[in-house]
C-alpha positions in Angstrom: 123.7 146.1 146.2 127.1 145.2 144.9 128.4 141.6 144.5 131.2 142.6 146.4 130.6 143.8 150.3 132.8 146.0 151.8 133.1 144.8 155.3 135.7 144.6 158.3 136.2 142.6 161.5 135.5 144.5 164.8 135.4 143.8 168.6 132.1 145.1 170.4 131.9 145.7 173.9 128.6 144.5 175.5 125.6 147.2 175.5 122.7 147.3 177.9 119.7 148.3 176.2 115.8 148.6 176.9 113.7 147.0 174.0 110.5 146.4 172.1 109.8 143.0 170.8 108.0 142.8 166.9 105.0 140.8 167.1 106.3 139.2 163.9 109.6 139.4 161.7 107.9 141.5 158.9 108.3 145.2 157.9 104.9 146.2 159.4 105.3 144.7 162.8 109.0 145.9 162.9 107.8 149.6 162.1 105.2 149.3 164.8 108.0 148.2 167.1 110.2 151.1 166.4 107.4 153.6 166.4 106.7 152.4 170.3 110.0 152.7 171.2 110.7 156.1 169.6 107.2 157.5 171.1 108.0 156.5 174.7 111.8 157.0 174.9 111.0 160.8 174.1 114.3 162.9 173.3 116.0 160.9 170.8 119.3 163.0 170.5 122.3 161.5 171.8 120.8 157.9 172.1 121.9 154.9 170.3 119.5 152.9 168.5 119.8 149.1 167.4 117.9 146.7 165.5 118.3 143.1 166.9 117.6 139.8 165.1 117.8 136.5 166.8 118.3 133.8 164.0 117.5 131.2 166.3 114.1 132.3 167.3 113.5 134.6 164.3 112.7 137.5 166.7 113.3 141.0 166.0 113.8 143.9 168.6 114.0 147.5 168.5 116.3 148.8 171.2 117.8 152.0 173.0 121.0 151.8 174.7 120.1 152.1 178.5 121.0 155.7 180.1 121.7 156.0 183.8 118.1 157.5 184.4 116.1 155.2 182.1 113.5 153.0 183.9 112.6 150.2 181.2 109.7 149.0 183.4 108.1 152.5 183.9 108.3 153.0 180.1 106.9 149.6 179.3 110.0 148.0 177.9 112.3 145.0 178.7 115.9 145.0 179.0 118.7 142.9 177.9 122.5 143.0 177.1 123.5 143.0 173.6 126.5 140.5 173.3 130.0 141.8 172.9 132.9 139.9 170.7 133.8 139.7 167.0 131.6 141.0 164.3 131.9 141.4 160.8 131.0 144.9 159.9 129.6 146.8 156.7 128.0 150.1 156.5 124.6 150.9 154.4 124.2 154.6 153.5 120.9 155.8 151.6 117.9 157.4 152.3 114.9 155.5 154.5 112.7 153.6 153.9 114.7 152.5 150.7 117.9 151.8 152.8 116.0 149.4 155.2 115.2 147.2 152.3 119.0 146.5 151.8 119.5 145.1 155.5 118.3 141.5 155.1 120.0 140.9 151.4 123.2 142.3 153.0 123.3 140.1 155.8 122.9 137.1 153.8 125.6 138.2 151.6 127.9 138.9 154.7 126.9 135.4 156.0 128.4 133.9 152.7 131.7 135.5 153.5 132.4 134.4 157.1 131.1 131.7 159.7 128.2 133.2 161.6 128.2 132.8 165.4 124.4 131.8 165.8 124.7 132.1 169.5 124.7 135.9 169.3 122.3 138.1 167.4 122.9 140.3 164.4 122.9 143.9 165.0 121.6 146.9 163.1 123.4 150.1 164.6 121.8 153.2 163.7 124.6 155.7 163.3 122.4 158.2 161.6 119.1 158.4 160.1 120.8 157.6 156.5 123.7 155.2 157.9 123.3 151.9 159.2 126.0 149.8 160.4 125.3 145.8 160.0 127.1 143.7 162.5 127.1 139.9 161.9 128.7 138.1 164.9 131.2 135.6 163.7 133.4 133.0 165.2 136.7 134.3 166.6 
């Protein structure tokens, strides 16, 4: 990872999601949460996927944007709303799984360049299989 991070400020709207909690905040548990989500959601095309980390509880959630016909309870999921507001955004590009190893250090570097809003969760927006937007909530 480069010393300088290319980042910009964006405004995000709230997003309603269904999610699976990772049992622990560690790579194996996170992979299991993603596998469960993807298996039960079925057709992944056209879906928006997010990884969400709550700093205050150290909880990670694998999320899919809620569609009109989705029934989270029937799929064994919970639902929540990802907070809107101001976020510092940077984009990671690379081959999985190596690109995933860049997530934590990049968030840490981003937190050094702005004042994080710890009342909102950090978000990983999976734009494509090889492209992830990291969204750090910041105080406006």
